[in-house]
KETIZA-468002 format. One record per residue: residue in three letters; x, y, z of N, C-alpha, C in turn. Coordinates in pm, whole numbers, plus 50000, padded with zeros to 5 digits. Atoms other than C-alpha are relative to their C-alpha. Layout:
! KETIZA-468002
ALAXYZXYZXYZ ...
//
This chain:
! KETIZA-468002
MET499464987749948168701507703269499195008449979 SER501014988649973166321536903299500925006149885 MET499584991350111166631559203031500725014650083 SER499324989849958169241590803093499385011249987 ARG500814988650013167601624503163500575006849882 ALA499374994450169169771641402885498454993249894 SER501065004650085167181616602655498405003750017 ARG501524998850013164011625702778499355014150013 SER500614986350005161791659602718499115000750131 GLN500344989749857160061660203032500364995650158 GLU499105000949881161211660703394499534986950057 ARG500015015849917161041628603629500135005350109 LEU499834998549829159951630003996500154983450040 VAL499985011049955160901600204157499904999850182 VAL500085003249877159351590604515500024990950043 VAL500185011349880160411570604806499334996650080 GLY500635002449906158071557505004498365005249954 GLY500964999250014154201554404909498495005550118 ASP501404993149894152021568805220499875011850013 ALA500474987949986151161598005343500385012049881 ALA499164987550048154021623105257499945003449872 GLY499435005750161154631606404900499115002449940 MET500984998650098151681601304754499315015250022 SER500504986849991150321634704890500805009949911 ALA498904995050087153181647504705500064996149896 ALA499255002150129153581632604400498245000449930 SER501294998050049149461637704388499415014049940 GLN499844981250045149781679204408500345003749919 ALA499284994950094152451675304193499534998449837 ARG500745001050122150191659203933499115008249945 ARG501534984550036147081682803939501035009349950 LEU499214989950132150001711503844500554996049869 LYS499385003950151151461694203554499434985750002 GLY500755012450079150431670803366500604986549948 PRO499455007050053151851638203227501475004049857 ASP498834995250085153801654602948500795010250052 GLU499154996249925155231676203194500884995650088 LEU499135005249892156271656403472499734985649986 GLU500425021249962156431615103476500764999250157 ILE500155004549747155951603003852500384987050003 VAL499765017049990157631570203959500065004150158 ALA499725000749851156991563804308499984983950030 PHE499985010750001158151532204464499894998550211 GLU501065005249878156691514204758500264983150041 ARG499805009849961157881487404963498994984350050 GLY501395010649993154821473805079499274994749953 HIS501305004850073151621458305007498805014349980 PHE501524989649993149471491005066500545013749987 SER499574984350030149681526104969498905011550052 SER500834986749982148121562205114498904993850076 TYR500515011649975146901536005396500135015350155 SER499764993049862146331554005798500234995650117 ALA498745010149919148961542606011499075004350158 CYS500354996549848147041556106307498534996150040 GLY501795011249954143771535306264500054987750024 ILE499835012149932145731506306354499734993450048 PRO500395002549910145041500006661498384998949952 TYR501694999450017141251504806608499914986649930 TRP500025011650061141601480406344500344984650049 VAL499415018749946143341451806567499024999150119 GLY500825002249918141001460706818498325001850009 GLY501245000350074137781461006589499325009850019 ASP500684990750044136531491806600500105001149892 VAL499804992650116137401495606273500034986349904 GLU500015014650036136211461306101500934994649816 ASP498745003150103138121457805743501305009750005 ARG499234996450052141241468005641500265009649887 ASP499974992150158140591481105324499465014550016 GLN500834987649955138481513805515501175010250040 LEU498854992049946142271524505645500755004749853 ILE499444995650120142931529505284499525011649956 ALA500824992550060142421561705120500275000949862 ARG500044996550125143731556604801500844987349949 SER499775013450044144531520704641501885000849897 PRO498754997050125148111516004400499675003849836 GLU500815001050084145491514204120499395013049967 GLU500184989750068143761546204142501495010550006 HIS498924986549972146931566904237500744993149778 ARG499454998950198148401551403843498685001349965 ALA501424996950102144541555603695500675018550030 ARG499514988349964146131592703793501515002549936 GLY498784997950036149141590103639501625004750041 ILE498334999549926151491581203877500434982249982 ASP499745015750010153541550003809500694995950115 LEU500105004049888153341535504155500404984550012 ARG499595013149990155431502904183500024993950155 MET500465007349861154421483404476501244986450029 ARG498725011849945157001457404667501435000549972 THR498394991550116159871478504532500875005050124 GLU498804992049910162481486404795500985009149922 VAL499354989849975164551514704739502075000350075 THR499055009149916168341502104811501405007550001 GLU499154988650003170821528204715499225017349957 LEU499854985150073170841567204649501505002749951 ASP498585000750022173541576204415499005022349943 VAL500444982549997172661619904452500795004549862 ALA499404990050096175691627204259499434992449845 GLY500415003650125174371607203914498555003550020 GLY501434995150021170561616804006499444987549997 ARG500635017650047169581579204021499744991950166 VAL499795003049838168411559404287499444981849930 ARG499855011350001168581516504298498994993150048 SER501045008549967165531495004332499784985250007 ARG500075017350000164751460104413498604995649992 ASP501655004449978161661444804320499854988050095 LEU499975009149919160991423704640499254984249972 GLU500575013850040158981392804453500924993949934 SER499395001750125161341388204186501564999150014 GLY498644996749989164661399504314500805010949890 ALA499684991050085165161419903989500355013950078 GLU500184985249923167031452704053500255006449848 ALA500094995650096167181484603855500295016450026 TRP500344984249922168091519603863499215010749848 THR501234985850052166061549203768500395013250095 SER499684989549959166901580903706499065013850007 TYR501184982949947165261620103858500845008249997 ASP499684985950010165521650503768499505008150179 LYS500014994749855163931658104128499284982750076 LEU500215010249949163711634504404498755002550138 VAL500984996149884160911632804696500394987950120 LEU499355014049945162431608605011498585002850134 ALA501204997349888159051599905263499644989350016 THR498845015749949161021565405382499084997050141 GLY500675002149876158691570505697500924998650135 ALA500035005849859159181553206076500314988049986 HIS500275014449944160381524206212500164998550168 PRO499735002849873159661510106533501064994550087 MET498785005449938162121512606789500354983850115 ARG499895014049921163251476506866501794995150073 PRO499234997749941165681478207158500674982350008 SER499215014150052168941450707128500174992650101 LEU500085011449906167721427107354500284983349956 PRO499775014350083168081389407339498805001050033 GLY501285010050052164921374807211498865008649939 ILE500124986650050164081409507078499284993549841 ASP500505003650132163361390006715499264992549969 ALA500805011149969161391359606851498865009549889 PRO501665001450026158061350406674499115005550116 GLY500944991449902155471371506817500325010650082 VAL499684985949995157281399006876499875009549907 HIS500974989250095155451432406694500505008850016 GLY500364985750033156171464506613499085009649953 VAL501285000450057153091483206480500625014149943 GLN499864986950066153971509706227499345003749859 THR499615000750103153241501105924497884990349963 LEU500965008749997149531482105751500814986949983 ASP499145016250034152061449405683500044999350128 ASP500125002949863152801453706060498654998750050 GLY501385007949953148961451306148499694989349955 GLN500355010950075148491424905951500324983750013 ALA499565008449922151301405806058499154998250152 LEU500155002249843150341408906439498334997349976 LEU501765005249992146321401606328500394983550003 ASP499915018450038147581366306170501124993850138 THR499245009849875149921359406521499065002150100 LEU501144999149884146461366806760499054989449917 ALA500985013150024144661342106529500584986449947 ARG499655012749984147201315406534500704997850110 THR499704999649866147961321106878499054995150126 ALA501265006049946145951297107146500105008750115 GLY500194993249853147151315707441499325011850019 ARG500464987449954145601349907581500855006950085 ARG499554987449947148261370707740501175004149896 ALA499194989350092149881401207611500905009150098 VAL499254990949919152591423207701499995008549887 VAL499774990950071153151455607559501205009250045 ILE499004993649991156281468307593500025018249992 GLY500184982450029156311511207670498404999349977 ALA501594992249929153061535607727500155011649936 GLY500224986650069153431560707459499034997449956 TYR500924996850090150571569307239499364984649917 ILE500895008050059150531535507014500104986550117 GLY500065011549926151521511007344498505001350054 VAL501555003749946148261523507510498714996749932 GLU501385007050078146201519207236499964987949954 MET500065013350054147281489107142499684992050115 ALA500795002649880146761478007509498545002949997 GLU501324998550051143271486307463499574989649893 ALA500615010250114142861469507126500334987050042 LEU499245008550028144781441107261498734992850148 ILE501084997549865141561446407611498954993149921 ASN501085000250086139001446907322500324984349984 ARG499835012450050140301412307216500174987650050 GLY500325012449917139811395507512502064994750041 TYR498905000349975143601396207587499625005150155 GLU499524992749922145021396707931501155008450000 VAL498714986850041147621429907930500395004950114 THR499614992749924150211437108078500925011949962 VAL499254990150016152241469308006501015003750120 VAL498945000849947155961473008112500415014049929 ASN498984993049996157231507208118500775004450063 ARG499354991949966159921523708159500155011450106 GLY500634984149952158611561108278499264993050117 GLN500835000649884157161568308582498464999450004 GLU501605005350107153791567708427499415006849886 PRO500634992550157152311569008121500005011149893 MET499714988250086152361586907850500785011549992 SER499574990749987155491606807844499825008449954 THR500404990950081154151629907629499345014150078 LEU500204996749877152661643407928500535003850133 ASP499044992349870154021657808296499504983650058 PRO500235012349895153841623208530498845005350090 ASP501164996149963150851643608726498834998349915 MET501255004650050148331642808421500114986649963 GLY500015014850038149921604708296499484990550113 ARG500315007949871148981594508674498584998349995 LEU501425008450051145151595508520499864994249912 VAL500035006350114145741579608225500024987150070 HIS500065009049909147221551508442499104996550104 GLU501345006049931144091550808660499054994949877 ALA500814999250104142041549908353500554978249933 MET499555020150067144271514108200500114993850105 GLU500305011449867143821498108592498474995649960 GLY501195004549989140101505608541499964991749864 LEU499865010750134140571485408180500024984150050 GLY499225015049963141921457608357501274996949933 ILE498274998650033145141467408208500975002450148 THR498934997449870148441456608457500825010449943 MET498884987050016150941486508470500695002250047 VAL498935001549992153881483008520500695006850054 ASN498854988250018155991517208564501464998650077 ASP498494999449941159751519808638500744990550005 ALA499025015950040161031487508476500064999449879 GLU499345001550132163141480408240500464989849949 VAL499765011050117163011453207992501464996650009 THR498925000150011166091434307991500094985549908 LYS499625005950093165521402907770498574994149972 ILE501445007350055162351384107549500544985050093 LEU499705016849962162401344707685498904995649902 THR500775011050191161621320607393499594989350062 GLY500925016749989159961283107426500884990849937 GLU499525010050055161241253907306499695002049875 ASP500644999850162159031261706965501055014249976 GLY499444990550050161491292706967498855015550004 ARG500624991349970158611316706989500225006150145 VAL499694995749836158101341707308499164993250051 ARG500985004849820156861330807679499905008650059 ALA499964991349868157531360407877500895010749953 VAL499314992549999159181394307892500535002150179 ALA499405000949896161551394508156500595019050022 THR499374989849984162531424808353500894998250184 GLU498865004549902165481430008664499154990650087 ASP500715003749866162841419808924498684993149987 ALA501125005750005159751400108739500394994749907 GLU500565005650137158751380108417498745002449991 TYR501675001349993155651382808282499204994749852 PRO500355006150125154201359008050499535003949902 ALA500574997750137153311362007690499994991449943 ASP500345007050147151571347707401500255009049854 VAL499624991650112152301375607198500675012350058 VAL499674993949947154411407607251500175016949884 VAL500554987550054153901444307132500845010350039 LEU499064989249987156391469307091499265012550014 GLY500904987850068155141505007154501175012250088 ILE499144991550001158271523707238499985010549943 GLY499464992550026158391546907016500714997849824 VAL499665004750173159431549006599501585011750031 ARG499184997050086162821562306454499975004949869 PRO499885000950174163291578606142500734993049877 GLU499665009650075163761556905850501465005049902 THR499254989650038166831575405740501384991349958 ALA498655004750061169451549805634500324999949861 LEU498964990450138169761557705285499945008250013 ALA499574991049991169731589505338501115007050049 GLU498394999749897172951588505594500964993049902 ALA499215006950077174491564405337500245007849916 ALA499794994250131173981588505058501195015850038 GLY499444985649912175501617305288498855009150015 LEU501254986549997172121641005346500505002550131 PRO499744990749900172031662205628498774995550102 LEU501004999249857170291646805976500305006950128 GLY500154992449800169561659806320500034993250084 ASP499975008949922169831648906625499754991650019 HIS500825017649958166931624906657499754993049799 ARG499755006050134168321614206266499015000349927 GLY500544999250138165921627506085500315012249886 LEU499644991950094166421646505757499525013250024 LEU499994994649997166741680105764499925008049860 THR499974991450151165051706305556499785012350042 ASP500574988049951163931738605493498615005250001 LEU501754996450023160511755605460499654998849913 ALA500725005950127159721746505181500554981350002 MET499605010949939160891714205302501164988549892 ARG498535003150094164071710705049500664992850105 VAL499004999449929166781691105202500635009449966 ARG498854993449963169271710905342500974998549910 GLY499435002950122171601714505043500794991249872 HIS500825008250095169781701104797499175003549899 GLU500944990850053168321720004542498454988249908 ASN500765007750002166471690504412499414987250042 ILE500345011749881165641665504685499235008250114 TRP500584996749876162851670604890499304988050096 ALA500515005949972161271655405178499255000250149 GLY500794997349886159061649005423498924988750067 GLY500915011149958156601626105675501054996750143 ASP498925006949859158161605305977501304999850019 CYS498465001549984161701604805828500275015650054 VAL499364988750019162071642805884500195007950125 GLU499954992849878162891665106188498935014849938 VAL500444989550059160751699406173499915012650126 LEU499804987849928160591730206366498905000450094 ASP500764997049886159071734206727499775012150033 LEU500114984250011157251771006703500455003150164 VAL500344992749849157521770507118501375003850076 SER498935002849965160751761107181501335004849867 GLY498954999850121162901769406848500774991449980 ARG498985009949989164441732606849499084994049905 GLU500785008750067163721710406589499684983350103 ARG500615008249932162091678706690499954987649898 HIS500745011550105160831644606546498594997050020 ILE501494998149946157051644206564499514987749876 ALA500695009050076155311607306401498765003849948 LEU501524998049928152271622306319499095003649824 GLY500674996050162149961617705965499795016049940 THR500604986950018148461649706002501055011949919 HIS498664992950012152191665905962500374992749854 ALA499685006350157152831641705628499365004549934 ASN500994995250135149921650905453499945013249974 LYS500184988149991150641683305499501605006949937 HIS498625004950035154391680605446499734993949854 GLY499955000850144153181664305087499645009549920 GLN500954991550054151151688905004500945010249979 VAL498944989749976154231714105067500814997049860 ILE499365000650063156111696704862499684998449816 GLY500724998650138154031687404567499895011649982 ALA500144979750038153591728604522501015000049919 ASN498404990150002157311735304559500464991249873 VAL499345007950117158121700504255498995005049873 GLY500814994850102154921713904052500255013149968 GLY500094987850000156221750004048499415011150031 GLY500384990649926154621766104283500765006050120 TYR499124998649869155811776104605498975002550107 ALA500955004549880154321768204972501164997150090 THR499164990949901156231768805254499044989850177 PHE501065007349881155381739605628500725010050144 PRO499454993249879156401766405909500434994550122 GLY499705008849878156961740106166498834997650113 VAL501295010049944154431724606465500405002050164 VAL499645000449864153671725106820499554995150115 GLY499815016349944153441695106906498804994150041 THR501285005050026149771689706904499634988050022 ALA500405018649958148311652607007499394992650078 VAL501155005449866145341636807138499504983649943 SER500585012350025143981600207198499325003250122 LYS501035007949872142191578707444500684990050085 VAL500415013049932141561552507669498854997050057 CYS501835003350005138221535607656499535015350033 ASP500294991049987136581571007760500685012550024 LEU499374990749952138921587107896501035010949868 GLU499464993450105140591616107624500865006050080 ILE498604994949963143831627407624500685006849919 ALA499654990850082145121658607501501325006050031 ARG498784990049951148651680607499500115009949869 THR499254992550090150491707107305500585012750049 GLY498744989549892153401729307382501154990150035 LEU498785007649910155841720107637499824995650106 ARG500685001149863155731698107912501055009250059 GLU499154994349918157671709708251501644998549938 LYS498375003449971161181690708173500235004049820 ASP499254992850144160911709907759500385010050041 ALA499834984549950160801740807920501155002350040 ARG498474995349930163321737708141502024992449895 ARG498395007250110165381716407845499945016249943 ALA499494989650050165071751507699500525011250025 GLY499704986649939166021775207917498955008950093 LEU501604989249992162361789007981499795001250121 ARG500434995049865161391803408345498774998350008 PHE501105001549996157841792308384499464996150142 GLU500904999049894154621791508595499374986549961 THR501265011450041152171759908624498704999350036 VAL501694999549917148271756808716500024988349924 THR500505010950000146471732508734498285006350033 ILE501344998749919142421732608749499204992549930 GLU500415012150024139761711208742498175003849954 SER501154991050056136311722408511499264985449970 THR501085007950059133181703708381499805000349814 SER500104998950101132631696508003498855009349945 ARG501284993650073129141713207980499715007050192 ALA499844992249932127801735908257499424987650095 GLY500245009049906127681719808557498374995850028 TYR501375005149983123641714408572499424989349910 TYR500605012850132123361696008238500394996049981 PRO500385015650020122891664508194501424999349906 GLY498215004750047126691645308113501125010649997 ALA498664993650011128791671308219500954994650126 ASP499145005149937131841652308272501325009950104 PRO498334992549980135491661608476501034997549886 MET498874999250034138191671608331501185008450074 LYS498904988349895141671688508441500775004049925 VAL499494988250131143231715608266501775001450043 LYS498654989249925147301718508300500395014849916 MET500224992050118148551749508144501835004150110 LEU498584992049956152401766508155500355011049992 ALA499554984350079153261803908071501354999350054 GLU498444997949984156551817608057499785013050107 ARG499894987849837157261840508402500325012249889 ARG499904986450073157221876908300499605005149869 THR500855001150119155881874907992498784998249988 GLY501025005950000152901854208033499694994149901 ARG500095014450180153371836307649499574987450072 LEU500455018549958151501804807676501234990349924 LEU498635006849984154021774007677499484988949922 GLY500855014950000151781742907703498964993950053 VAL500804998849928149041731107777499454983349974 GLN500815015650051147551690107830498575002250112 ILE500885001749941144271680507920499424985650038 VAL499555012249904142951647608095498415002650049 GLY501625001149885138871642008151498904991249830 ARG501015009350035135311625107972499985010749848 GLU500544996250146133851633607616500025013750028 GLY499844985249999134391669207514501395004250032 ALA498614997550006137661668807645501155005649926 ALA498664998750103140681668407410499925011849856 LYS499404988850077139901689807161499395015350002 ARG499974990549916139661714907370500985008749951 VAL498604996150054143271714707280500345006949891 ASP500244993650127142721728906931500255013350066 ILE500254981949914142081763807158501465000249974 ALA497864995149956146011762007293500784998849919 ALA499014997250128147521752006952499565007349918 VAL499394990550059146181776706790500635013250119 ALA499034982849884147301808107109501454995149969 LEU498495001849988150351789307081500625004349895 THR499764999150171150611793506668500405013950024 ALA499834985249982149631829806770500945005850028 CYS499304994749948152371835507017499195011450113 MET500734987349865149461853707262500444988050164 THR499615001349789150151855107640498384993950044 VAL501635004249910147181835907905499815013550010 GLU500874990949995146171871707949499365004849864 GLN501364997650068144931878507613499374987649958 MET500475012150045143821844007580498495001250071 THR500794999449889141301846007883498685011149929 ALA501104993350088139521872907616499554995349895 LEU499815005450079139141849507359498214993449989 ASP501225006650003135511845407230499354984749953 LEU500245013950064135001812107238498184994550004 GLY501115005349964131581794907196499384994350123 TYR500565000849907129041789307488498794992849971 ALA501225006449992125881770807537499914991450097 PRO499875005949808125151752807884500564982549925 PRO499575015650062125331714707645501154996149938 PHE499075002250056128461723207545501925006850085 SER498764993649940130711744307777499395004350128 PRO501114989449919130221761208140500265019749922 VAL500374986350035129851802608122501664999449957 TRP499074997550019133511800408137500784990049956 ASP499425016350057135411773107938501064995450090 PRO498885003849858137931753208162501415005849881 ILE498864993450072140811767007881500225011550048 LEU500054986249950139891800307993500055003150143 VAL499555001249851139641791808370501294995550008 ALA498984998550017143351778008313500845010549960 ALA499734989750039144521806208143499845017350095 ARG499944991149915143071830308428500825001850149 LYS499245010049926144501808808643501575002349989 ALA498484996749981147761813808521500245011850006 VAL499654979850070147421854508428500685000050188 ILE499714994149836147521853008852501534991250022 ALA498845005049953150371830108874501275005249937 VAL498224988450043152511852508624500875009150075 ARG499634984149950152321884808799500854995350116 ALA499615006249871153041864809111501344997150018 GLY498575001749986155951849909007500415008749945 SER499644989150067156751881908809500915008450146 ALA499964990249905156721898309154501784991750114 LEU499115002049958159551878509296501775005049951 
//
């Protein structure tokens, strides 16, 4: 049994989850309060701490040679900084009324209760696994943690066949498809959507589709997987839809992730529509003074639509951790929300989006105009000027920027950051046309593609408002 709270001279912070949000919170709290003031105990059920899950597809694909390159800080480094990080230890129960957590050592099976004064939940997310026959067969992999990535690589190493099926065509699905192509696999992507990358509107997703096929990936859209077929050895042998079967020696799930909130739900903590924990601006769990939550297990405010969203990104998780650590450590910080910015790539095709898609804007009850322009990454006469397409949404009448999607070659994706700042500042497209952006022929046309889209959006808003 752990020491009771009443018999300890210093406070105890317990952190559940040893990756980005959890360990950022623990590290920031330690910077603000020494071991004499604050004891920090952290639990992580996996083998690794503080790693980049976003880098897993590039490790699987061979762009990153060594797994340890993805690890920002090892358990030993955390312990040297005064954080009692207990690896391979899973928290199995939260006793909110009693201020304690039950944990189980996954190696020995030993269980213990640990009391807390302050609790941080950073339990992350888990890959969606639809309830299909064969979904748990050997050779079917979700990819969310470093342990997941290692398990997939182990399967690839011992599997003789070279046929892979990726189910789903979101960011992870697309990135894993390219990673498997790079490893010499014959890759089929089965996607229930109209086009890959459902975070884009279908007209922009079509460009991604074409790039994937250019890599040799077989795209199957508008297809629902009905079951995973297995061989006599019990291992996966094919993925079936209503219309066809696709042979597979390995299957990767790229359907998306869900917040890992079973513990929180069992303890009666508040969850949102997406099953993520609900917090205030200080990342404190609503209705609970001494419990905070951050990372992929929470829902966050979308600053454009005004609604709660679940977005699993390392950028958010690290920011959440910094905010939580500051508040736990006696300071004050807030996380105001997000605008939904994300970038990815297929080979040399760069993909970016921020703000709302058309269906998001409709769901929010907004009236809007859309424009699409084609431009180049550099001055047209300068060598290496590659084409890019920019789609922009603006609110009718007000002209407020609602969203931007960009698909193009080198230099395209990071232009979305201009739009992300404009969205955060609630700028109109007319205000954007006056932005003083950097210009030289090697970097941009004299009118940057974002500004060209904004100018066209101004015209569309004026025409739409006149109706």
